[in-house]
N, C-alpha and C positions, 0 to 999 in steps of 0.2 A: 139068536144071531149075535147079540152083544156078548154072551158068555163065550161063544166060539172065538170072537174077535179078541177079547181080553186074554183068553187062554193062549191063542196064537202069539199075541204080543209078549206075554210073559215068557213063553218058550224061547222066542227070539232074543229077548233081553238076557235070559240065563245063559244062552249059548254065547252071546257077546261078552258077558262077564267072565265066563270060563276062558274064552279066548284071550281076554285082556290079561287075566292072571297068568295064563300060560305064557303069553308073550313077555310080560313083565319079568317073570321068573327066568326065562331064557336070556332076556336082555341083561338082567342083573348078573347072571352067571358070566355072560360075555364081558360085562364091565369089570367084574372081579378079576377075570382072567387077564384082561387088558391091564388093569392096575397092578396086578402081581408082576406082569412082564415089565411094565413101565418102571415100577419101583426097583426092579432088579437091574435096570439099565441106567437109571438117572437118579442121582442123589444130590442134595444140597447140604453143604457142610458149613458150620461156623468156622471162621478162620482162626487158627491158633495164634496166640500172642507171640511175637518174635522173641526168641531167646537171646539173640545177639544184640549188642548195643547198637542203637540206631542214631544216625546223625544227619543233619542238614548242613551242607557246606562245611563239614568238619565240626559243627556245633552240636553238642549232645541234645538228644530229644528225651525228656524224662518220662518214658513210658511206664515207669513204676507208679506214677501219679494216676489214680483212677480216671480223673477227668481227661487227662491227655490220652490215655489208652482208648477211652470211649470215642473221642473225637477222631483219632486215627483209624480205629476199627470201622467207624461209620463210612469214611471215605474209601477204605480198603474194600469193604463189602459192596458199596455202590459201584465201584469200578470193576470189581471181580465179576459181579453178576449182571452188569450191563455189558454183556459180552460183545455185542455188535459194535458199540461205540469204542470200547477199549481196543478191539481188534483194529478198527480204523485208525485210531491214534497211534498204535504200534506201527502200522504200515506207513503212515505219513512220517513218523519219527525217523524211520530208516531212510527216507528220502531227503528230509530237511536238516536233521541233526548234523550231518557232515558239513553243512554250510555254516551252521550256528557255532559249533564247537570251537573251531580255530579262532573265531572272533572273540569268544569269551576268554580263551586262553591268552590272546594278544593283549586284551585289556585287563588281565589278571582278575577276572571274575570267575568264581567257582563254576565248574561244569554242571553242577546240579541245577543251575538257573535255566538250562535248556528246557527243563520240565515246566518252568514258569510260563514260557511261551506256549507250551502244549496245553496247559489248563486255561490260559487266557483266551485262546482262539481256536483250539483244536488244530493249529497250524493251517488255518484257512484265513483268507482276507475278508474277515467279517467286520461289521460295524455294530457297536453296542448301542442301546437306546440313548446313552449319554453322548454318543459321537466318537467314542474311542475306536480306533481304526487299525486294521492290519494284524499281522501275527502277534505283535507285542502290545496291541490295544493302546495306542498312543493318542492322547488328546491333541487337538489342534494347537492349543496354547503351549503345551509342552514341546511340540514339534518346533514351533517358531522360536521358543526359548533356546533351543539347541540348534538353531539356524538350519532347520530342514525346510525345503521348499514345499509349500502347500498352497495351491491355487487351483483354478478351474481346469488347467491343462496338465499340471504336474502335482502329484501328491506322494512325497517320498516316504510317507508312513507305510505305503504299500511296497516299498523297496526293502527286501529282506535283509540285505547286508547293512544298509544305512540305518534301518530301524533297529537292528541288533546292536549296532554301535551306540545308538542313542540309549538303548536299554542298559548297556554296560555302563555308560557314563552316569545315568540316573541312579543305578544301583550302587555304584562306587561312592557317589555323594551320600547316599543313605547309610552306607557302611561307615563312612567317616563321621557322619553326624551322630548316629545312634550306637556305634561300637560293635554291632553284630550284623551278620548277613541275614539272620532270621528277621530282625527288625527292619532291615533294608527291604526284604521281601514284603513285609506288612505295609511299609511306607509306599512301595510300588503300587499296592492295591488301593490304599485309602488316602494316600498323600502324606507328605512329611509333616505338614502343619496339623492335620487331623490326628496323626499318631502322637505327635509331641503333646498335643492338648490332652489326650487321654492318659499319657504317661504322667503328666503333671497332676491331673485330677486324682488318679489312682495311686500316685506315689510308687510306681513300679517301673522297672526298666528292663523287664524280660518278657518276651512275647508270650510265653507260656503262663505268665502270671497276670496277664491283662485281660479284662473283659471288653471285647471289641464288637463291632457290628458283625452280623452273621456271616457275611461274605469273607471278611478279613479273618474272622475266627477259624474259618474252614480252610483258608488259603494255603498255608504251609502244609497242612495235612493232605490236601488234594495233591500237592506236588509230591509229597512223600509216598502217597499211595501209588501214583503212576510210576514213580521211580522204582519202587519195589517190584511192581508187576512187570514192567518192561525189561528190567535187568534180570529177572528170574521168572519168565513167563510160565514155564512148565510147572513150577511150584504152585501156581494159581490156576492150573488147568488149561492154559493157552498153548496151542501147538501151531507154530508157524514155520514153514520152510522158507529158505532164501528166496525161492521163486514166487512166494506169496507176497513178499514185501515190495512196496513201491520203490522204483529206482529213479534216481536223478539223471535226467538226460544231459550229457555234456553240452556246453554252449561255447560260443566265441563272441567277442564283443565287437560292435561296430560303432565308431565315434560319429556323432552328429553335432555339428557346430553351426547349423543354419536352420532356417525354417523348413518344416515339412508340411506340404500342402495336403497330403493324403497318406496316412499310415498304411492303408490297404495297398497302394501302389508300391510303397517302400517294402512292405512284406513280400510282395510278388517278386521284387528284384532279388530277394534273398531266398527264393524258393520255399517260402512258407505262406500261410494265409494270415488274414487279420486276426482271426481267433487265436492262433498260436502266438503271434507277436504279442498280443495283449496278455496271454497266459504267462509268458515269460517276462513281461514288462508291465505288471499291473499298475505301476505308478504312472503310466501314461493314461490320462483320464479322458482325453478327447481323441477324435480321429484325425487331428492335425496338431501342429506345433508352430506357434508364431516365433518364439525364440528371438525376440527383438534385441536381447543383450548378447546374442551370439555365444551363449553358454555351451560348454561341451558336455554332451550326454553320452553315456555308454549304453548301447542297446544290446541286450542279450539275444542271440540267435542260436537255436538248437542246431547241432551239427547234422549234416546231411545223412539220410538213411533211416531216420527215426520216424518221420511222418510222410504219409502219402496223401495226395489230394485228388479229388475229382477235377478234371479240367473244367474251367469256367466257360459257360456258354453266354453268348451275347444276350443282353436283356431285351426281351420283346416288349414293345409298347402295346398297352392294352387300351383300346378305344372304348370308353364308357358310353353306353346307350343313353340318349337324352330322354 
């Protein structure tokens, strides 16, 4: 009886092993076929070193220096192969750069600095762990130094035009102090005092000769990488049609020089809802405005025809069971 049982068990095991190897062999063939197909369709390439001279704000980038090339190549690779993020940045740039560009031109700040806002915030109203806020990542102290209004009801760091003007002024001061736009960009990131201290310690007055903290060391190269990709996307494998890009909805301004008890009611009077009002005026931080000083505020309202809303229903009171 025992012999019969063990013989039967051995036969079953051998059949199982045979099936396993047969399956593995077939699966392996399928995998190989898949990989051959995959490799024929998708490849990852190292990026060639640019042959043309590169500049930032008209200032030469010494790519012939091995350290400088490696630092630029790192940011170029990261942004080329983090495709989803770079696509989003390109789409947002199309929406917001037309607002930023004329302000830079008005304040005689090089156009390349629009990419600074792109790397600082991704053109979103984010807040850093240190409290830097808005597209241009402005600290509260800096905002007040430049007479921006920052309180519980109004925070102009979220105001795109006003924060861009502040950035222009800050960068212009940096250019005047350090003599180059590249150093002005570094100072924007790490502060003028911190940069000056490192320049004194290292006895160097060129960004590319300085050993700085990791973030500031990458800063200009991140700007340059996105500038190169967005200005020549197909060269880096990005294909976008005009209809793929985000569009800026035209707006008109409404002046407010008194208190507003409820921004939701204000929004409805202008045929939008509270959400859209705050999207176009993110610097309004509460759902009301006291405005005791009777200051004039310009509220941006999107033109009609771009947004439709569900009609609001009366709120029903719900009686909670005791």
